[in-house]
N, C-alpha and C positions, 0 to 999 in steps of 0.2 A: 363689967365693961359692956357698953351698948353696942349691939351688933349693927354694922353698917347696912343700909338698904341695898338690895340686890342691884338696883339700877345704878347706884354709885359705883359699885364694883365693876359692873358691865361697862360703864362709861370710861372708867380708868383703864380697863383692859383694852377697850377699843381705841382709846387715845394712844396708848403705848404701841399698839399694833400699827396704827396709822403713821405715827411719827417715826417709829423705829424700823418699820419694814416697808410699808406701802409707799410712803413719801420718798425715801431714797431710791426705791426701785423705779418709781415714775421719773425721777430726775435722770436716772441712768438711761432708761429706755427712750425718753423723749429726744435725746440727742441723735437717735437714729431716724427721726422723722422731721427734723427741723433743718431747712436749707440755710446757707450762709446769710441770706437776707431775712431770716426769721419766719419764713413761710412753711406751712405743713407740706410734706412731700412723701411719696412712697418710693421715690427713686432709689434710695439706699436699700430699702427692703427688697425691691425687685432685683437690685444689683447683687444681693447675696445669692439669690437663686440662679443668677446668670454667671456667677463666678465659679468655674469648675473646681478651684482650690477650696472655696468655702463649702461647696457641695460634697467634696471628698471628705472634708473634716466632719461634716454632719453625719455622713454615712459611717465613718470610722468611729465616731462617738456612739452612734446607735449600736454598732457591732460590739464595741467594748461593753456597753451597758447590758446588752442581751447576754453576752458571754459571761460577764461577771455575775449577773443574776442567776443564770443557769448553774454555774459552778458553785456559787454560794449555796444554792438549794441542794445540790448534790452532796456538799460537805455537811450541811446542817441537818437535813431531813433524817438521815439514819441515826445521827447522834441524839436528836430530840426524841425519836421513837424509842431507842434503846433506854434512854434516861427515864422515859415515862413508863416503860414496861417492866424494867428489871431493877432489883436492888443488888448491889455488888460492892465488894471491898474497894474503897477509894472513890466512891461515887461523889461524895461531897467535895473532894479535892478537884476532881476533873470537871465537875460542874462549875466550879469557880475559875479554874484555869482556862476553860474553853471560852470564857468571856474576856480574857485579858487582851487579846488583839484589838478589841473594840476601843480601848483607851490609848492605843499606840497609833501615831499618825502613819498612814500608808506610805507616804513619801520617804519617811525615815527608813522603813523596811526596804525601800527601793535602793538605798545606798548600800546596805548590807547585801542585798540581792546581787548587785553588780560585783561585789567582792567574791561572792561564792560562785556565780555563774559566768563571770567574765572569762575572756580567752585565757588569761593566766591566773584564774581563780582556783578555789579549793576543789571544786568538782573535777576539773580537768587534771589537777595534781593528784587526786585520789585514784583516777583511772588511767592516768598517763595519756591524756588526750590533748588535742589542740583545737577543739571545736569552739567557734564563736557563737555560743548559745544565744546571747543577747542580740547579736547582729542579725541572726537568722530568725529570731522569734520575738521581736519586741512587742508585737500585738499580744501574743500569748503570754508574755512575761507580765505585761500590764494587767491583763485579766487575772492571772494567778495572784499577783500581789494585792489587787483590789479585793479579790474574793477572800483571801486569807485575812484581810482586815475587816471585811463587812459581813462575813458569815455569822458572827454572833448576833447581829440584828435579826437575821432570818431564824436563827436558832431560838431566840427568845420568843418570837411571834409564833413559831410552830409549836414550841413547848407549851405556850399558853393555850393555843387552840386544842392541843391534845388533852390538856388537863380539863378542858370544858366539855369534852365529848362524854355523853352519857353511855357508859359501858354496857348498859342493858341492851343497847342496839347491837353491840358486838356479840353479846350472848345470844340474842335472837338470830343474828346472822349465822352463828355456829350451829344453832338448832336446825336451821334450814339448809345446812350443808355447806355453807361458805367458810372456808378455812384458808390460812396462809395468805398468799398474795391476792387471791380473789377477794377475801374479806377486806384487805387493805385497800384494794383498788375500788371496790364497790361501796364500801361503808366508810372506812377511816378517811381516805383521801378527800371525798366530797365534803365530809363534815369539817375537816381542817382547812378547807379552801379559803375561808376568810383570813386565817393566820398567814397562809402562803401569800395571799394577795397583799396584805398589809406589809409584810416583810419584803416581798418582792418589789413593791412600789418604792419603798425607801431605798433599797439597794440599787434599783434601776436609776432613779433620779440622782442619787449620790454619785454613782459611777459615770453617769452621762455627763455630769458637770464637773467631775474631778479634774483638778489642774496639776497638783503636785506630783502624782505618780507618773503620768505621761511625760511631764517636763523632766523629771529626774532620769527617766528611762530613754529620753531623747526620741520619744514618739510624738513628733510635732504636728502631724497631719490629723489633729483632732480639733473640734470647735473651741474647746476651752483654751488650749494653747494658742490657737490662732487669735482669739480675743486678747489674750495676755500680750502676745507679741505686737499686735496692732496698736494696742493702747500705749505702748512705749514709743511709738512713732511721734515725731514732732509735727505739729500742724493740726491736731484734732481730727483724725480720720473718723468719719461718722459710721463707716461700715461695721466696725466691731460692735457698736451699740445696736445696730440693726440685727447683727448676728446674735447678740444676747437676747433680743426679743424673740427671735426664731427658736432659740434653745428653750426659752420659757414656754413658748407656745407648744412646742413639741412635748415637753414634759407634762404640761397641763392636759393636752389632748390625749396622750397615751394613758394618763391617769384616769381621765373620764371614761375612755373606752374600756379600760380594765374594770372600772367601777360598775359600768353598765353590764359587763359580761359576768363578773364574778362577785361584785360587792353585795348584791342582793341576796346571795345564797349563804347568809350568815346563820346557818342552822346551829352550829356548835356554840355560837357566841350569844345566843338569845337568853340563855340561863345557865346556871351551874349544873354540873352533872348530878343527876338524881341518884345514881348508883355509884357508890364508892368503889374504886378499882384497887385491888390488892396487888401490889407489886410482887413479882416473882423473885424469890430469894435465890441467888446463885452463889455457889461456893466452888473452891478448887479451880480446875482448869476452865470451867465454864465462866466463872467470874473473870478470869484473866483474858479469856477470849472476847468478852464484851468490852473489857477495858482497852483492848488494843486499838480499836478505831479512834477512841478519844485521844490516846497517846500519840497516834500517828498524826492526826489533824493538829493537835496542840504543838507538837514538835515542828511540823511543817510551817505553822503560822509564826512561831517564835524564832525560827532559824534565821531569817533575814535580820531580825533585831539583835540576835546574838552576834551576827557578823558585824553589825555596827559597833557593838561593845568591844569586840576583839580588835577591830580596826582602831578604836580610840586609844587602846593601850599598845598599839604597835608603832614603832618608830617609822618615819618615812622610808618607804621601800622595804620595810621589814616583813611584809606579807606578800610575797611574790613567788608564784609557782610552787606553793607549799599548801598542805592541808590546813595547818594552823600557823599563826605568826611565828617566825623564827626567834624573836625576842620580844620583850615587853618593857614598857616604860610608862612612868606617870608624867613625863615631861610635856606631853601634849596637853594635859589638864593644867599644868603650871603655866604654860605659855598662853593657853586660851583664856583661863580665868584671871590671869594677870593683865590681860589687855583691857584698856579702858573702854573700848567699843563693845567688847563682850559683856563686861559688867553692866554697862548702860543698857544694852539690849535685854539682858536678863531682868533688870529692874523694870524696864518698860513692859516686858511681857507679863511679869508677875503682878505689878501694881497699877498698871494703867487703867484696868477696869474700875478700881477704887478711886483713882484720881478723877475719872470722868463722872 
């Protein structure tokens, strides 16, 4: 088979990118800069910054993105370091399970999260409380849910960065007297900065523009939900399109700033490690001790989705002020899957990419 010239492949890729991404994006954004008489205007863009509600939404979106990125880093960094350094029983299994939340939609977990942390949910039933956890901490709840769904992205990037570090540098640091946290702070952390930057950028932009989780958690004062609500209005309000442009501008600007500050320090990514690192074999209680952080994070990440599954088998009102549902039924599946609208929606979701 004759190999296609590189310029043809480049042209096809560029055409797909322009038609599938740039062109629809331009069509959306331009609505925020065109007046009713068809003239270019900045009035709607300026109006976004003059509207205190939109400004609050942008601030809250930034707070969510920063909090999610920080918590995802806290969850993933220790796990990636432990996986890189040690060999222990069950490592292959936990390395696979730790990535499972990445394929589960965050907003689905939000449904189970409400069942567990609601005022009459499982947590209050377990401890005999009547605390409205979600009402008092919706911002923290959204951050927790998004972090539990997005930390695998950070984990993969950090693990790849650690694998590319030349461990001869670690040995040299130890010979010079740097051990423990000092070695990690002065040697390992700077070398893995590109991985942190790459993962943090994806997590930040994803959480900054996330719609489903804030919507399910009823945290409406964020930019993505404001755009969603405004687009449902009758009359073609141009302000949400201007707000979309602002969100894009903020994402690109923050990415460029981070790239300038951290992107050039790709020391660990320039080549593969010259010195092979031998993982430390752990057995007995030491192996179990290293396994515990993985099990904790995996359980915490999958718990909201377990709540969704239990709710799906619970009859209406069957899970109320109890730790687990009081009874179980398959009637919900019979009713849902037997409905014509449900079947049509499943068919559309599964096969519409092929129909197009």
